matplotlib code that plots the C-alpha trace (Angstrom):
import matplotlib.pyplot as plt

x = [27.6, 24.9, 23.6, 27.1, 27.8, 24.5, 25.4, 28.7, 26.9, 24.5, 27.4, 29.1, 25.9, 25.5, 29.1, 28.7, 25.5, 27.3, 30.3, 27.9, 26.0, 29.2, 30.5, 27.2, 27.3, 30.9, 30.0, 27.0, 29.2, 31.8, 29.2, 27.8, 31.3, 32.0, 28.6, 29.5, 32.9, 31.5, 28.9, 31.6, 33.8, 30.8, 29.9, 33.4, 34.9, 37.7, 40.9, 43.0, 46.1, 45.6, 46.7, 45.7, 42.5, 44.1, 47.6, 47.5, 47.2, 51.0, 51.9, 53.8, 52.3, 48.8, 45.5, 42.6, 39.5, 35.9, 32.8, 29.4, 25.9, 25.4, 22.1, 22.4, 23.6, 25.0, 28.6, 30.8, 34.0, 36.9, 39.0, 42.7, 43.9, 47.5, 47.4, 49.7, 51.8, 50.2, 47.1, 43.7, 41.6, 40.1, 40.5, 43.8, 44.9, 43.1, 45.7, 43.6, 39.9, 38.6, 35.1, 34.0, 30.9, 30.0, 32.7, 36.5, 38.4, 42.1, 44.6, 48.1, 51.4, 50.5, 53.4, 52.9, 55.6, 56.2, 53.7, 50.3, 47.2, 43.5, 40.9, 37.4, 34.3, 32.0, 28.5, 25.2, 22.3, 24.6, 26.6, 29.7, 31.7, 34.3, 34.3, 37.8, 40.9, 44.3, 47.6, 51.3, 53.4, 56.9, 60.3, 61.7, 62.8, 60.2, 57.3, 53.8, 50.4, 47.2, 44.7, 41.9, 40.5, 36.9, 33.8, 30.3, 27.5, 23.9, 21.0, 20.6, 16.9, 18.1, 20.6, 18.1, 17.2, 20.8, 22.4, 19.6, 20.7, 20.2, 23.1, 25.1, 25.3, 28.8, 31.6, 32.2, 34.3, 31.3, 29.6, 30.0, 31.3, 30.6, 27.8, 25.0, 22.2, 21.9, 19.1, 19.3, 17.9, 20.4, 19.9, 20.1, 17.3, 14.1, 12.0, 13.4, 11.1, 12.5, 12.2, 10.5, 12.9, 15.9, 15.2, 14.8, 18.1, 19.9, 18.3, 20.7, 23.1, 23.8, 26.0, 29.1, 31.3, 30.3, 32.0, 35.2, 38.4, 40.4, 44.2, 46.2, 49.4, 52.3, 53.5, 56.1, 59.9, 62.9, 66.7, 69.6, 70.8, 74.6, 77.3, 75.3, 77.2, 76.2, 72.7, 72.3, 69.0, 68.1, 64.9, 63.6, 60.8, 58.6, 56.8, 54.3, 55.3, 52.9, 52.8, 54.9, 53.2, 53.9, 55.0, 53.1, 52.9, 50.7, 52.1, 50.8, 52.0, 55.2, 54.6, 54.6, 57.8, 58.0, 55.5, 56.3, 54.7, 57.5, 57.9, 60.3, 63.0, 61.8, 64.7, 66.8, 69.4, 69.6, 72.8, 71.0, 67.6, 65.3, 63.4, 60.1, 57.2, 53.9, 52.0, 54.2, 52.2, 54.0, 53.4, 55.5, 58.1, 60.2, 62.9, 65.3, 68.8, 71.4, 70.1, 67.0, 64.4, 61.3, 57.6, 54.8, 51.7, 49.5, 48.1, 51.4, 51.1, 50.7, 52.8, 56.2, 57.9, 60.8, 62.6, 65.0, 67.2, 69.0, 70.7, 72.1, 75.9, 76.0, 76.5, 74.5, 75.1, 73.0, 70.9, 67.7, 66.0, 63.1, 61.1, 58.2, 56.0, 54.1, 50.5, 48.9, 48.1, 51.6, 52.3, 55.8, 58.2, 61.5, 64.6, 68.0, 66.8, 70.1, 71.6, 75.2, 76.0, 79.3, 80.7, 80.2, 83.6, 85.7, 87.0, 90.8, 92.9, 93.2, 89.4, 88.9, 91.3, 89.6, 86.2, 87.6, 88.8, 85.4, 83.5, 82.4, 84.6, 83.1, 81.8, 84.0, 83.1, 81.2, 83.2, 82.2, 82.4, 83.8]
y = [106.2, 107.5, 104.1, 102.8, 105.9, 105.3, 101.7, 102.9, 105.5, 102.9, 100.6, 103.3, 104.0, 100.3, 100.1, 103.1, 101.6, 98.3, 100.0, 102.1, 98.9, 97.2, 100.2, 100.4, 96.6, 96.9, 99.8, 97.8, 94.8, 96.9, 98.5, 95.1, 93.9, 97.0, 96.4, 92.8, 93.7, 96.3, 93.7, 91.1, 93.5, 94.5, 90.9, 89.5, 89.4, 91.9, 90.4, 92.5, 91.6, 91.0, 93.7, 96.9, 98.5, 102.0, 103.3, 104.9, 101.5, 101.0, 104.5, 105.0, 107.1, 106.0, 106.0, 104.1, 102.1, 101.4, 103.2, 101.5, 102.1, 105.7, 106.7, 107.5, 111.1, 111.3, 111.9, 112.1, 114.0, 112.0, 113.9, 112.9, 113.9, 113.8, 112.6, 114.7, 112.4, 109.4, 109.6, 108.7, 110.3, 113.5, 115.0, 115.6, 118.3, 117.9, 117.9, 116.8, 116.5, 114.1, 114.3, 110.8, 108.8, 105.1, 103.0, 103.0, 106.1, 106.8, 109.6, 108.8, 110.7, 112.2, 114.0, 113.2, 113.5, 110.4, 109.8, 108.4, 109.4, 108.8, 108.8, 109.6, 110.4, 113.3, 112.2, 113.8, 111.3, 108.3, 106.1, 104.4, 101.3, 101.5, 104.8, 105.6, 103.9, 104.6, 104.0, 104.8, 106.7, 105.3, 106.9, 109.0, 107.0, 104.2, 104.4, 103.4, 102.3, 101.7, 100.2, 98.7, 101.8, 100.7, 102.3, 101.1, 103.6, 103.1, 105.1, 104.6, 103.5, 100.6, 99.2, 96.8, 95.2, 95.1, 93.6, 92.3, 94.6, 98.2, 100.6, 101.3, 104.8, 104.4, 102.0, 100.2, 97.2, 95.0, 95.8, 93.0, 94.6, 92.0, 89.9, 89.1, 86.8, 83.4, 83.3, 87.0, 87.3, 88.0, 91.7, 90.5, 88.0, 89.8, 86.8, 87.0, 88.6, 91.7, 91.4, 94.3, 94.3, 92.3, 88.8, 88.2, 86.3, 89.5, 91.8, 94.6, 93.8, 96.3, 96.7, 98.9, 98.6, 102.1, 103.3, 101.2, 102.3, 100.0, 100.0, 99.0, 97.1, 98.0, 95.1, 95.3, 95.1, 97.4, 97.6, 99.8, 101.1, 101.9, 102.6, 104.8, 107.9, 111.2, 112.0, 108.5, 106.7, 103.0, 101.4, 98.6, 96.4, 93.9, 91.0, 88.8, 85.2, 82.2, 80.1, 77.0, 73.8, 72.9, 76.4, 78.5, 82.2, 82.8, 82.9, 80.2, 77.1, 75.5, 72.5, 69.1, 67.1, 65.0, 67.2, 68.4, 71.8, 74.4, 78.1, 79.5, 82.1, 85.7, 86.9, 84.9, 86.5, 85.3, 85.0, 86.2, 87.7, 84.9, 85.3, 87.1, 84.8, 86.2, 85.3, 87.2, 90.3, 93.7, 94.8, 98.0, 100.1, 102.4, 104.9, 105.5, 106.8, 105.7, 105.1, 103.5, 102.2, 100.1, 99.7, 99.6, 97.9, 95.6, 94.1, 92.5, 90.2, 86.5, 86.4, 85.9, 88.4, 88.8, 92.0, 93.3, 96.4, 98.1, 101.4, 102.6, 101.9, 100.2, 96.6, 95.5, 92.8, 90.8, 91.4, 90.1, 88.7, 86.4, 87.8, 86.4, 88.7, 86.6, 87.4, 87.1, 89.3, 90.7, 90.8, 90.4, 93.3, 91.7, 93.8, 93.2, 93.6, 95.4, 96.3, 97.4, 99.2, 99.9, 100.7, 97.9, 96.0, 96.8, 94.0, 93.4, 93.9, 90.1, 89.8, 92.6, 91.0, 87.6, 89.3, 90.9, 87.6, 86.0, 88.9, 88.3, 90.2, 93.1, 92.2, 93.3, 96.6, 96.1, 96.5, 99.1, 98.6, 101.5]
z = [19.4, 21.7, 22.8, 23.5, 25.6, 27.4, 28.2, 29.6, 31.8, 33.1, 33.9, 35.9, 37.8, 38.6, 39.8, 42.0, 43.6, 44.2, 45.9, 48.0, 49.1, 49.9, 51.9, 53.9, 54.5, 55.8, 58.1, 59.5, 60.1, 61.8, 64.1, 65.0, 65.9, 68.0, 69.9, 70.5, 71.8, 74.2, 75.4, 76.0, 77.9, 80.0, 81.0, 81.2, 84.7, 85.5, 86.8, 89.1, 91.1, 94.7, 97.0, 98.8, 97.6, 97.3, 96.8, 100.2, 101.8, 101.3, 102.6, 105.9, 108.7, 107.8, 109.7, 108.1, 109.0, 108.2, 109.5, 109.6, 110.9, 109.9, 108.3, 104.5, 104.1, 107.6, 108.5, 111.5, 112.5, 113.9, 116.4, 116.7, 120.1, 121.4, 125.0, 127.2, 129.4, 127.8, 130.1, 128.6, 131.4, 130.2, 126.7, 125.0, 122.5, 119.2, 116.4, 113.4, 112.4, 109.7, 108.2, 107.2, 106.2, 106.0, 104.3, 104.3, 105.2, 105.3, 106.1, 104.7, 105.3, 108.7, 110.5, 114.2, 116.8, 118.9, 121.7, 122.5, 120.6, 120.7, 117.9, 119.0, 116.9, 117.5, 116.2, 117.3, 118.0, 117.8, 120.1, 118.7, 119.4, 120.7, 122.6, 121.3, 119.9, 121.5, 119.7, 119.9, 117.4, 117.7, 117.9, 115.0, 112.0, 112.5, 110.1, 111.3, 110.0, 111.8, 109.3, 111.5, 113.1, 112.8, 114.4, 114.4, 115.0, 116.1, 117.6, 121.3, 120.8, 118.7, 121.2, 122.9, 119.6, 118.5, 121.6, 123.8, 126.6, 127.4, 127.2, 130.3, 131.6, 132.9, 132.8, 136.1, 137.0, 137.7, 134.4, 131.7, 128.6, 126.0, 127.6, 125.2, 126.5, 124.8, 122.2, 121.4, 117.8, 115.1, 114.1, 110.4, 111.0, 110.0, 111.2, 114.8, 117.3, 119.0, 122.8, 124.5, 127.3, 128.7, 129.9, 133.6, 133.7, 132.6, 135.1, 136.1, 133.2, 130.4, 127.3, 127.8, 124.7, 123.7, 126.8, 126.5, 124.8, 122.5, 123.0, 120.0, 121.0, 118.5, 116.3, 113.6, 113.2, 113.4, 112.9, 112.0, 108.6, 108.4, 105.9, 103.5, 102.2, 103.5, 102.4, 100.9, 101.1, 101.0, 99.9, 102.2, 100.8, 102.6, 101.0, 102.7, 102.4, 102.4, 105.7, 105.9, 106.9, 110.5, 111.5, 114.1, 114.0, 117.0, 120.5, 122.8, 124.7, 123.4, 121.1, 122.8, 122.6, 119.4, 117.7, 114.1, 115.0, 115.4, 116.0, 113.4, 114.5, 114.5, 112.4, 109.9, 107.6, 104.0, 101.9, 98.8, 97.7, 96.5, 93.3, 94.1, 93.5, 92.0, 95.1, 97.5, 98.3, 98.4, 102.0, 102.4, 100.7, 103.0, 102.0, 104.9, 105.7, 108.2, 111.7, 113.2, 110.7, 111.2, 110.7, 113.3, 111.9, 114.1, 110.9, 110.3, 113.3, 112.6, 109.4, 107.9, 105.6, 103.2, 103.9, 101.2, 101.2, 98.3, 97.5, 94.2, 93.8, 97.2, 98.3, 101.4, 104.0, 104.4, 101.3, 102.9, 106.0, 106.6, 109.6, 111.6, 113.5, 116.0, 117.0, 120.4, 123.4, 123.1, 119.4, 118.2, 117.5, 116.4, 116.3, 114.7, 111.1, 110.4, 107.0, 106.5, 103.2, 101.5, 98.0, 95.5, 95.3, 92.2, 90.1, 90.3, 87.1, 86.7, 87.0, 84.5, 82.1, 82.4, 81.9, 78.7, 77.4, 78.0, 76.5, 72.8, 70.3, 68.4, 65.0, 62.0, 60.4, 57.1, 53.9, 51.5, 47.7, 45.8]

ax = plt.figure().add_subplot(projection="3d")
ax.plot(x, y, z, "-o")
ax.set_aspect("equal")
plt.show()
């Protein structure tokens, strides 16, 4: 019996070794598959829906922009001034300070009373272009966004190589603000020779954009909300629509007679809300009550938009608009985007009875067997 028992024990040992080898092989294969999966994900492109780069980009009462030209590690402080009486001469009252560095910056949800404001950097050892940016906060009830508050910084000693002109000491009517002599080397062209001084043809000229203020002209849309119950709020949503062939969204000379090129109406009401297509970019979502509503955003100029309003338990007339905000020296600011709310209509007894007849009957209750 001993040899037989020994054979059985050897068989058990061999079986255990086989199971161990199979387990180790399985674990090795699993680790290889995990490594391959990680590698594939690392190399595969990441697909993201088109839209704003940050959640704050859709926020109302937003200031944002891009800062460039600062040395690595350097930062600046932006001063937001309220201009008393709307005058830009002299300094206004500083109401906010923002510390920023190179790259995109934003400040959402600012509570600013209506009026004129100026954004101006304070940066030691730099000049900045433009000198300041002036914008308008609209009346109460109208949201606002200014998303192109961009500043470029450079050291004064680099101005000649950058622009081909020395910097002006003061801004005067006879000083050309944007003149750059023809043939000035591209600052990104490392092979271009930097001129030691301005050409003879530009004698007496200087670069003055660092002394000039940029004035942002409001663009956007507005209207009235009415009919909401006391304390009720409506949600107004804007979607950017693709351009239509043959339509122009920039102000200019009227199209010639017989031309297929047309300017669409600024505001057109729709009988129903169209199905939202995947390519229609969500542009803004505003929550508002009865009274004046709107959005100021110069970035909207030059486009057409679907504007939809809705409120829980309320019907709205009209349910949507198509709005064009024209671009140009005087960007469009269409009004009349009005929404009238009221209780959703109740079905008449006859309509309720007809709906009951058309509704599928309840399934019979299951029978139980005693």
